[in-house]
N, C-alpha and C positions, 0 to 999 in steps of 0.2 A: 506493500498498498504505500504510494508517494504522498506527501504531505501539498498542501495549496498553501501557498504563496497568499499573503492577506495583507490587503493595502492597510496604513495606516492613516487614522484621522484623528485629530483632536474632535472632543462633542462637543459639541454649539447646543444647548439645552437651553428654552424658557422656561422661567421661574413657574407659570402654569403646569406644567408637565412634568418637572424633578421630584415635587410631594404632591403630588396628582390626589393619591391615598388619604390626607387628611388637611386638601383644601378648606374644607368647610371649618374647619379648626384657624388653619392660619391660610387665609388667600394672602395668592401668589401678587395679589396686588398692596396687602398689607405688606409684604418683605419692602417691597418695591417703595412704598411710602415712609417707612421707615430707616432705608437707604438713601433717600432723598433727602429726608429731613438731620439727617444725622451725617450729609455731605461726604457720601464714603462710596459714592459713583467713582467707579473707574475711569481712567483715564485714553485707557488703549483698549481692543476685544485682548483678550488672554484665556489662556486653559483653563482658568481657574476665576471667573469674574465674582465680583462682589454675592450675587446672589445665589451663585454656587459652594461657594466658602459661606454664607447662612446658615444653607441647609448642612451642608456636609458638617457641621459643629453640630446642628441638632442630631444629624443620625450619630455622631461618636458617639450616645448616649444610647441610642438602638441595639448599635454592637460594640461595648463595649470592651468585651476579649478581646478583638481584632486590633490590630495595625491601622493606621490613620490609612495608608494606602487602600487598604483590604475593605476597608470602611468606602473609601471612595469609590471601586469597584460593587461592591454591594448593593452603593446608591443609585448609580447608570446600569445594575444588570440588567435590568429590562428591555431600555436600549440598544446597549451592545449585544443582546442573546437576536435581537429584530435585524441587525446585520451583516447577522453570519452568513447567511444566505449569499449575500450581495459580495463575501470574502472581503470583508471592510472590517477591521479592528479598531475600538476605540483608544486611541494613547491616555496610557496612567499616567499619572505626574506620579514626582517623587516624593519622598517626606519632607527633604529642606523646602522642594519648589511648596510645600503645604504651608510649611510651619511660614514660608516669607510669604505667602496669601494670605494666613492665622493675622499676619501682624501688619500686615497693609491693610487688614479691613479692621482694625481693631475693635472695642469692646460695646461701643459707645452703641452701634447697629443693635448687637444683641441686649443691651439693656433698653434698648426705646421699644425695639419690637415687642419682648415682654411686656414693656409697661400697654403697651397698645394691644396685645390677646388676651393678659393674664385679667379675669375678674366672674364673678361668684356666680351661678349659672342657675342655683339650683330653684326651683319653686314652690309655691305654697302644698305643691302636690306630689312632692318631692316626697319617699318618707323619711323620718327622721333628721328631715332639713331644717325646720323651724319648731320654734316654741313659745306660746302664746303668742306668734306672730311675727315673732323675732328670731331673724335667720343665725344661725349660733355657729359662730368664728371661734377658733381656737391658734396663739402665737406658742413658737416654738423656738427652741436653737439646738443648735448642733455645732460639731468641729469636723473636721475635714486632713487628713495628712494631704501635702503637695510636696512635690521633686524636691528635695534639699541642692537648690543651686545658694550662691552666694544673691541673686536678685532676690528670691523668691525668700529664703531668711530673712535680709534686709524687711522685706516690707512686713510678711505677714508676722515673723518673728517665733520664739520654739516656745511650747507648756514649761512650767515647772518640773521639777524634779528631783527625787530623794537626793542627797548628799554626795557623791563619788558617782554620780549616773547621770546621763546626759539625755535629753530627747532625742526619738528616733527621726523625727522628721517636723518641718515649720506645718503652723498649721491657720484656715483659715477657716474663720466663725461664720457659719450661714444663722440666720435670724430669719424666721418666714412664717405668714398667716396663711390658714387653710380655712379651709371651708368645710364644717365636720361631715357635712349628709355628703360630701360629693371628692372628699380629697383632692380638690383642688387646689393647688397655693396660688393664690392671688398676690400676692407680694413681696418681697423678697427683700435682704440687707445682706450684703457681704460687706467683712471688715477684718482686719488686724486681730489676732486671737487676742493681744492684748488688750481690745474694747470689749466690755460685757456683754451676753444680750439683753443686762437692762435697757444700754442707749439704742441698742438695736430693734428693742420692740417698742421702744416710745419711737423709733421715727417711724414704724409699719402702722402708729396710728393715724395717718395721713389717707388710710384705705377704710376705715373705717366709719360709720353713719348711723343713723339716730333708729336706721331698722335691725340693727345688728345685737346681737349680745356675744362679750368678748371674754372668752373664757383661759386663764392663763393657770403657771403653777404658783409653787407660792416663794420659786427662787426669782422668780418677776413680781410679787409684791413690794408696790413703794408709793408712797404717798405722790409722785413724782405721776406713775402709772394710774393711778385713778383718778387723778386732778383732768391729767392729760385728753383721758377717755371720756370724762363726761363731758369738759369740755367740746368734745366731738359730737355731743349728743349722741357717745353710745352707749350702750348697758353693758354692765360689769358681771362677773361671775368671776373670783379666783380665791384660790388659797391661800390660807395666812400659815403663815412660820407660828412656829411655838410657842416663840418668846416675845410673839408679838400683844400685848394685853388691851380691854376692851371692858369697857365701862357700863354698865345697863342701866340702858335708860327708860327704856318701858319694854313690857314681854307682851308677845305675842300669842294671841292664841294656836297656832303652831307649833308651838317651841323656842322660834326664833325670837331677837329681841334687838330694839332701836338702839343703835351706840354711835359712834365719831371718829374720823381718821384725823390724829393729827398732821399740818406741815413737818415738813425737818426744816431746818435750820433756814437752809439757802431760799426754799421757795416763802418760810415765814417773810424774808426780808423783803422778799417782790411784793410781798401783800397778799399771799395766802390765807385762807382761814380752813378751819377744820369744816372736813365732809362731812352731814349725818351718811349712816352706813346701814345695812341691817345685816346681823350675823347670824349663823347657819351654825353648829356646830350638832354632830351626829355622831355613831359610835361603826363603827368597819369594823366584823370576826375575821381575822388572818390566820389561820390555820390555830384555832384556838385562842388566840390572843387579840384584845379589845385595841384599837385601835383611834384613838378622838382626829377627826374632819372637824376643820373650821373653814367655812367662807363666809364672804363678804361680798353683799350686790347693794343696787341702789335699787331693785326694786320691790317698793314696798309693800304692793296688794296679796296679801297672803290666801284672798279668793282667787286671782289668777295665777298669781304665782307662789302655792304652798314650799312650806318648806322642804319635806319630804320629797316633791317633783322636782324641784332646785337641786336636789342632792344626788337624787337618781341620774341627772340629765348633766350634773358635772361629770361623771367618769367619762362621757363620750367625749371629755377632750384629749383622750387616750386614743381618739383617730387619730390627731396630729401625732402621737409616736408610731403607727400604722403606717402613715405617710409619709413618713422619715424612714421608715421597714423598704417600703415601696421605692425609694428614692437611693439608696443607700445600700440594698439587701439584692435586690431584683432587678432595678433596673442598670446598675454600676457595681456589681459585685468585684473588680479590680481590689488587689491587694490596696495600692495606693491610687484611690477613686480618678486624681484628676494627673494627666500626664500634662498638661504645660508646662517647662520651665522657667517662663518668665510672667510674673505676675497681672501683667495686663492679659494674655492670653488665658492666664486663670482664671479670670474674672469672665471672660467671653465663652469660657468652654462652662464654669458654674453657670450661665445664664443659657446657655445650651442646652444644661441637663436639665433644669429647670422646664425652660419649654419643653420636652422631649417627653416628660412626667405627666404634663399640661396636657400635652397632642392623647396621650393614651388616656388619662384620666375625660379627658372632653369627649372621643369617641366613643369610650363604654357609658356615658352619661348620657351621650343622644340615644344611643342601644337602645338603652332600659327606660329612657321616657316615651320611646315608644308604644312600650306594654305594660308601663305603668310599676316597673318594678324598682327598687333600693338600689343604683348603681355600684354600691357596697356589696352586694350579690352577686357580683362579677368575678374572676380571678385575674387580677393585674397579671400574674405571670404568664398565664395565660393569652392575652390581651397582646400581649408586645407580641410575643408568639408570632401571634397572626397579622400584627401591622405589620411584623418582618418579610413576611409571605406579601403580604398583600402591597409594598409600597415597589416590587419589578414588575407587579401582575398588573397593578394600574398605568403604568407606562407603556407597556404590551397594548393594555385595551382599548386606549385612549386611540392608537394609530387603525386599531387592526375592527375594532366595533367601533356605530358608532351611536347606540343608547349607554353613556357609563351612567347611568342612576341603576343600572343592571348590577355593575357591579360595586354602585353602595348600598344596593339592599344585599347582595351576597357577605360583605364586610361586617353589616347588621346581625345579620342572621347565622356568622362566625361569631360572632363576639356573643349573643345568645346564649349561645350554646355552653357559655362557660359558668353555670352556673355551679355557687357552691351554697353550701350547705349555712344557715344562719351561725352565726357566734354564739358558742357555749357559755360565757361568761369566767373564760380562763382566766386567771391569775398565774402569770410564773415569777420566780424569783428573781434578781438581777443580781447573776452570779455568772460567771465563764469561765471554761473549762481549759485549763495551758499545758501542753504536753512538757514533760522536760526533758531538756536539753544537755548533753554533755561537753558542749560548746559554751564559751564565756559570751557573754553582753558586747554587743558592736558597740565600738566606741568612736568617739572622732576622728582618733591616731589612726586607726586601720582604713577609713575611705579614701578612695582612690590611692589607694599602697597595694598595689599588682603586684604582683612577684614575677621579676619578667621569665621570659619563655628562656630555659638553657640547653645546651647543644648535649648530646647524651655521647656518652664512649662506653665501647664494651672488652673488653679485655677478657683474655684466655685462662679459667684457672685452671681445668684439667682436661687431660687431653684424655680420650678413649683408648685401650690397652688394645 
């Protein structure tokens, strides 16, 4: 069998064709508008124009375990397969040219695109998305390892460690706002490790309004957080640390009581006064041990929002933890989740990661809404696999089949086949099992200190008799 010689061509692909499977989530015109608004339009025709780089950065989260060159091949696989019969093969850019294209594109276009696309989508008919007419939102944060380079270390910084030990990687901090009923991340704040979660959470209050009920954990409790949320006319429900004490001003029939929260010194100098709050105390039994929880809220109507209802709904804040699990474990399972070696590309990659998660969750919501099902009853990892298959399939369909709605219906049906059983209200301890190793911990003196390759020599010690 003789080999066929292929003609190598550069792939010129329009934005409307590249991510057609997700056109209802991120329309091609929105990508174009984000590029224009950030002045990221290319000056000449390239193999990697700006719109291709934007889509490529999003696709890096879909194929997180592949190299960036393999991600590009997966992204254009549908178009490339159609050209095989014409004996045409698309030219694949090298990893260095992709890196240069990402540096040329920058991070502002990804930031702008996320701002234009990400928004809460749940309706009053979405199961478990509203409480008393208020949209349930949650705020949470995490840190992620970034590659150890001088630039990343200078910008993001290292976490603290025990005396005599050194942290393994610099860390970037991500604080995000999530719609609890759909797991859609609607806003995010990326910062160096030294900037705490509280400052990031305060930044995210720009995206809340009077129709929302915002939940947070005890680590985010502060007068500034409460005061800023109320100024946004957003209702709050947050857990309080054990050391914070409250004065009982008035007791309600449901067991909760009215109190107030005093301003901190800095807020007091700016003229802030104490804010009336409602305190809810309840007991949760875990493994036979009773644990006291305390919540504060500005919802004073015990008829519409009784204490038991709010205490029950507060535990839906764990949907933010489940969203984090989807983001860091299932969507991006890399040991070091970020692959970029420069801070600007790190920010670019994280926003592409967030956009990838939003695309998957949005398609799951749209599919579940058609049959009145909660989007949380669909498998996230299964949906990721379906979308991986759908991207090249839609590229083929747009050229050989006129009715693209048939394929959108197929995509919806595939996602609806991924129903999972309802949650079993389980609780797991926050522990990790680590394997023992005979090797010592890797320190900074061991980095970039490889042994040079040496020539081998042989000597005859014994001859056969």
